Structures are given as C-alpha cells and as structure tokens.
C-alpha angles and dihedrals in degrees: 000000000000118000098217096181090053089052091052091050092049098042100088090062099037122111122230089254091054092050090049090051090051089055089056086062090048090052092051092054103028111026093159107079103152106134105141122123100244095194094054093044089053089049091051091053092054087081096043110110123240114266095030123147120220130212117195127188118207096007092154107200095352097265095148093042089055091049094053102034091055087059101037112055088167097067112106100213148332124219118194114197104195128177093206108082093194092057091049090054094057109048119181093214132063093192106138090221091064119090124177123193135181104216118220090223139011107308094235091060091074129041120250111262093220137027119267123190097191135044130195117203104174114168094338109099092065087063093063137059123251094254088057092048088049088060095042097057098056089042089059091047091051088052092059099259113157102162124049132185113204124184125173142143095252137137126216091262127041115282134205115250092193111143091005111145092226142077092254115141110149110141098201133062133222092286090059093043093053091047092050094050090046092057088063097048101268118135124204106246102174137003127198124186130198111191132267104015117341122100137173124200129189114205126191 
C-alpha cells in the first residue's frame, strides 16, 4: 500500500532520486497510467506544423506519442522525459522517431540539447509544486517551444489533495497556471473542461 498523504507531506524535502524511487513503487502497483484525452490531443496536433519536434514530460510508456506519431508521419521527432525508469524501459511504440529518457535530475536543471517546437504536459503538472512549474515553463520557452498541450485534474482555484489516492501535489489551480504561462509569453488558445475536475488547455 502507498501512503499518498505521507508522500505529499515529504515531497518538498525529497531529492529527485527519492521521487524517482517513489515512482518505481508506483510502477509496481499501478503500471497503467494512461489518462490523456486522446481526442483533444489529436485536435491540438491539427495545428502543429509539419516537421515539428515534440518534447513530452511524464509520457510514461509513450502511449500518447504512439497515438500521434501513427497519425502524423510529418513530425520530426518525439522526446519523452519520464521520471519512472521502468516505464522508459518498456515503450509501447517502436516508431524510430520516439526517444524516451530517464533524466538524472529534474529536466529544467539542464538545457534541452535540441530545439522543440511543441510540448505535451498531460497529467504531469499536478505532480509538481508551483515553484517547479515556474522553472519548467521558461525552460520550455528557452528550448524553442511555442505550442503546449496541458491536461490536469485541476479547478480554477487551488484544491486540497488530502486523502487523494494519487501523487497529486500542485498548490495552484488553473487561474495560477494560466497566469504563470502568460508571464512567459504563452497565450491561452483553447480551454476544454470535463466536469468535475479534468481540464485541457492549449497554449500558443
């Protein structure tokens, strides 16, 4: 059994290695982590230019990469940066454009080695704290990202995750997320809401 509330209490002082080790436990108990809205992700990619490269954070086994790459032969590449090493080792796609890596530290602590025009953040921002998100967004901008897909189970205002059977910890709501992205030049293009708690935002 995973004590999710204990994890949330400990998270602010945990190292990257400790968080990665925790996700090994998550993998052992919950290997199926596909939560993304495939139809909305496909709609988002309708406006992504040919030749684009995609960087995804928390893409697990590459389920969404497989969904899009099988439909977009014109995309140049897809990099999945995933904290769970076990998920990286068992990709669901054999597409040669897909690359999955398990970073040795938080991604925003090192610059991207290539330029990426598109980012996919599907059910990942709720697993970090707002100071981390505040580092992630300018890191994406510095890497060339101009279009971002964001999906998370948030409300407009911050919510309590107490007793939630998940690793969710984000301490801001959609209002704070939109404001943070806006500070780094990203404009909200579309918003989709699934009551009671799932939302999808397209930034450009």
